[in-house]
C-alpha positions in Angstrom: 119.6 164.7 46.0 116.6 162.4 46.5 113.3 163.1 44.8 110.4 162.3 47.0 106.8 162.0 45.8 104.8 163.5 48.6 101.7 161.4 47.8 103.2 157.9 48.3 106.7 158.7 49.4 108.4 156.7 46.6 112.1 157.3 46.4 114.1 157.4 43.2 117.0 155.7 45.0 118.2 154.4 48.3 117.8 156.8 51.2 121.1 156.9 53.2 120.4 158.1 56.8 123.1 159.0 59.3 121.9 158.8 62.9 124.0 160.8 65.3 123.5 160.4 69.0 124.8 159.0 72.2 121.7 157.1 73.3 121.7 153.6 71.6 118.0 153.0 72.3 117.0 156.3 70.6 119.3 155.7 67.7 118.0 152.2 67.1 114.4 153.4 67.4 115.1 156.0 64.6 116.8 153.3 62.5 113.7 151.1 62.9 111.5 154.0 61.9 113.3 154.4 58.6 113.3 150.7 58.0 109.6 150.6 58.6 108.8 153.6 56.5 111.3 153.0 53.6 112.5 149.4 53.4 115.3 150.4 51.0 116.8 152.9 53.5 120.3 152.3 54.8 121.0 153.7 58.3 124.3 154.0 60.1 124.6 155.1 63.7 127.5 157.5 64.7 128.4 159.0 68.0 129.4 162.4 66.6 128.9 164.6 63.6 132.6 164.3 62.9 132.4 160.5 62.7 129.5 160.7 60.2 131.4 163.3 58.2 134.5 161.2 58.0 132.5 158.1 56.8 130.6 160.2 54.1 133.7 160.3 52.0 133.3 156.6 51.2 130.4 154.6 49.8 128.0 155.8 52.5 127.0 159.5 52.0 123.9 160.3 54.0 121.4 162.7 52.4 119.5 162.8 55.6 120.9 163.2 59.2 119.0 162.7 62.4 121.1 164.5 65.0 120.2 163.6 68.6 123.6 164.7 69.9 122.6 168.0 71.5 124.3 168.3 74.8 122.1 170.2 77.3 120.0 171.4 74.3 123.0 172.8 72.4 124.6 171.6 69.2 128.4 171.4 69.7 130.0 171.2 66.2 132.9 172.9 64.5 132.4 175.3 61.6 133.4 172.6 59.1 130.9 170.1 60.6 128.2 172.8 60.5 128.9 173.5 56.8 128.7 169.7 56.1 125.4 169.5 58.0 124.0 172.4 56.0 124.6 170.5 52.7 122.1 167.8 53.9 118.6 167.4 55.2 118.7 167.5 59.0 116.3 166.6 61.8 117.4 167.5 65.3 116.2 166.1 68.6 115.9 168.2 71.7 117.8 171.3 70.3 116.9 174.3 72.5 117.9 177.2 70.2 116.2 176.3 66.9 116.2 179.8 65.5 119.8 179.3 64.2 118.6 176.5 61.9 115.2 177.4 60.4 115.9 175.2 57.4 116.1 172.0 59.5 113.3 170.1 61.2 113.2 169.9 65.0 111.7 167.3 67.3 111.6 167.0 71.0 111.1 163.9 73.2 108.8 162.1 73.3 108.2 161.8 69.6 106.4 159.3 67.4 107.3 157.4 64.2 104.7 159.5 62.4 106.4 162.8 63.5 109.8 161.5 62.3 108.3 160.5 58.9 106.4 163.9 58.6 109.7 165.7 59.3 111.4 163.8 56.5 108.6 164.6 54.1 108.8 168.3 54.9 112.5 168.3 54.3 112.3 166.5 51.0 109.4 168.3 49.5 110.1 169.9 46.1 108.7 173.2 47.3 111.4 173.5 49.9 111.5 172.8 53.7 108.7 174.0 55.9 109.7 174.6 59.5 108.2 172.2 62.0 108.7 172.1 65.7 107.2 169.3 67.7 107.0 169.6 71.5 
């Protein structure tokens, strides 16, 4: 797992980020946010959680996932995919029922780079995640 110093956000190693979503503009915007915030981050964009899970068995194993694949506000994943997500830090976009995932961070459109970065900081804090919902 990554260690993040909350003061200056220095990472011990490369941050691998999986971006899951159907909208290429949103996905690229998120990738650009991570490149701006942490130049050493490596982002890959996937259409589904299953695609990201399959790739994670190789040399790209994301510690952080940005999931913008909610259909109509619901997250449609299998039990195995949900278990895989729960082993990682997750930020969701436009998820309607957030009560099922209090350990994740949740954003809604429109969002800013600062809100994405703050969500990552909360997820990676040594004291554990603090719930955040941005409307």
